VOVEXKE-790622 format. One record per residue (C-alpha): x, y negated, z; residue number from 1; residue in three letters. Coordinates in nm, 3 decimals, always signed. Layout:
REM residues N
         x         y         z     k     r
         X         Y         Z   NUM   ALA
...
This chain:
REM residues 107
         x         y         z     k     r
    +1.400    -0.356    -0.936     1   MET
    +1.028    -0.289    -0.964     2   PRO
    +0.796    -0.581    -0.894     3   LYS
    +0.496    -0.519    -0.671     4   ILE
    +0.208    -0.765    -0.636     5   THR
    +0.053    -0.778    -0.290     6   TYR
    -0.276    -0.967    -0.270     7   ILE
    -0.399    -1.082    +0.069     8   GLU
    -0.769    -1.053    +0.147     9   HIS
    -0.802    -1.430    +0.093    10   ASN
    -0.659    -1.398    -0.260    11   GLY
    -0.305    -1.521    -0.191    12   THR
    -0.063    -1.329    -0.416    13   GLU
    +0.293    -1.230    -0.337    14   HIS
    +0.504    -1.083    -0.618    15   VAL
    +0.823    -0.931    -0.485    16   VAL
    +1.098    -0.704    -0.607    17   GLU
    +1.120    -0.387    -0.400    18   VAL
    +1.432    -0.170    -0.412    19   PRO
    +1.398    +0.182    -0.548    20   LEU
    +1.350    +0.444    -0.279    21   GLY
    +1.173    +0.219    -0.029    22   LEU
    +0.800    +0.251    +0.023    23   THR
    +0.544    -0.008    -0.078    24   VAL
    +0.492    -0.064    +0.297    25   MET
    +0.863    -0.131    +0.352    26   GLU
    +0.856    -0.378    +0.064    27   GLY
    +0.577    -0.570    +0.237    28   ALA
    +0.752    -0.555    +0.574    29   ARG
    +1.089    -0.665    +0.437    30   ASP
    +0.929    -0.960    +0.255    31   ASN
    +0.707    -1.070    +0.545    32   ASN
    +0.386    -1.007    +0.352    33   ILE
    +0.089    -1.061    +0.587    34   PRO
    -0.188    -0.802    +0.597    35   GLY
    +0.014    -0.482    +0.626    36   ILE
    +0.085    -0.413    +0.991    37   GLU
    +0.249    -0.068    +0.967    38   ALA
    +0.211    +0.005    +1.338    39   ASP
    +0.352    +0.358    +1.311    40   CYS
    +0.655    +0.248    +1.109    41   GLY
    +0.572    +0.466    +0.811    42   GLY
    +0.510    +0.800    +0.980    43   ALA
    +0.158    +0.836    +0.832    44   CYS
    +0.020    +0.835    +1.186    45   ALA
    -0.213    +0.536    +1.153    46   CYS
    -0.396    +0.344    +0.883    47   SER
    -0.254    -0.005    +0.936    48   THR
    -0.080    -0.014    +0.598    49   CYS
    -0.403    +0.054    +0.407    50   HIS
    -0.452    -0.117    +0.070    51   VAL
    -0.679    -0.100    -0.231    52   TYR
    -0.492    -0.007    -0.547    53   VAL
    -0.596    -0.183    -0.866    54   ALA
    -0.811    +0.041    -1.087    55   ASP
    -0.548    +0.049    -1.361    56   ALA
    -0.303    +0.206    -1.115    57   TRP
    -0.521    +0.460    -0.936    58   ALA
    -0.439    +0.747    -1.175    59   ASP
    -0.071    +0.655    -1.206    60   LYS
    +0.014    +0.715    -0.840    61   LEU
    +0.110    +1.047    -0.682    62   PRO
    -0.183    +1.247    -0.549    63   ALA
    -0.296    +1.184    -0.193    64   ILE
    -0.173    +1.458    +0.037    65   ASP
    -0.397    +1.594    +0.315    66   PRO
    -0.225    +1.394    +0.593    67   MET
    -0.278    +1.063    +0.411    68   GLU
    -0.637    +1.158    +0.333    69   GLU
    -0.699    +1.227    +0.703    70   ASP
    -0.551    +0.890    +0.806    71   MET
    -0.762    +0.705    +0.548    72   LEU
    -1.067    +0.822    +0.744    73   ASP
    -0.958    +0.571    +1.012    74   PHE
    -0.898    +0.281    +0.771    75   ALA
    -1.120    -0.026    +0.753    76   PHE
    -1.374    +0.019    +0.473    77   GLN
    -1.187    +0.279    +0.265    78   PRO
    -1.282    +0.298    -0.102    79   LYS
    -1.265    +0.640    -0.270    80   PRO
    -1.018    +0.636    -0.557    81   GLY
    -0.865    +0.303    -0.454    82   GLN
    -0.759    +0.331    -0.089    83   SER
    -0.400    +0.431    -0.021    84   ARG
    -0.153    +0.406    +0.264    85   LEU
    +0.148    +0.210    +0.145    86   THR
    +0.383    +0.411    +0.366    87   CYS
    +0.315    +0.708    +0.139    88   GLN
    +0.397    +0.531    -0.187    89   LEU
    +0.767    +0.555    -0.265    90   LYS
    +0.887    +0.286    -0.505    91   VAL
    +1.011    +0.417    -0.839    92   THR
    +1.055    +0.250    -1.178    93   ASP
    +0.711    +0.388    -1.264    94   ALA
    +0.557    +0.155    -1.002    95   LEU
    +0.687    -0.163    -1.169    96   ASP
    +0.386    -0.395    -1.186    97   GLY
    +0.180    -0.219    -0.918    98   LEU
    -0.096    -0.439    -0.774    99   VAL
    -0.237    -0.376    -0.427   100   VAL
    -0.496    -0.574    -0.229   101   THR
    -0.517    -0.577    +0.149   102   MET
    -0.849    -0.516    +0.322   103   PRO
    -1.007    -0.782    +0.542   104   GLU
    -0.838    -0.627    +0.846   105   LYS
    -0.633    -0.327    +0.955   106   GLN
    -0.752    -0.091    +1.225   107   ILE
């Protein structure tokens, strides 16, 4: 199973194995990782699963589709090239080692 590192805004790290086919958001939810609220349950209808992707991973992820890009406009302090919604990142073997950092808050 791929391992994903979730880093809270305060620096606390959580390294968890996430089953293939789930999303990075579901991995956080299922492992009680604080900082990803996922209010819409993964429907890409909010920005409460917003994270900053480590620079080394930014080009390795699937492209942002227009719906995700629109929702990122509502995220807290989005960073071009780093901000992603975890509900839109499906876990594959290629994501083994992914590192994401939560913003100070979700809105």
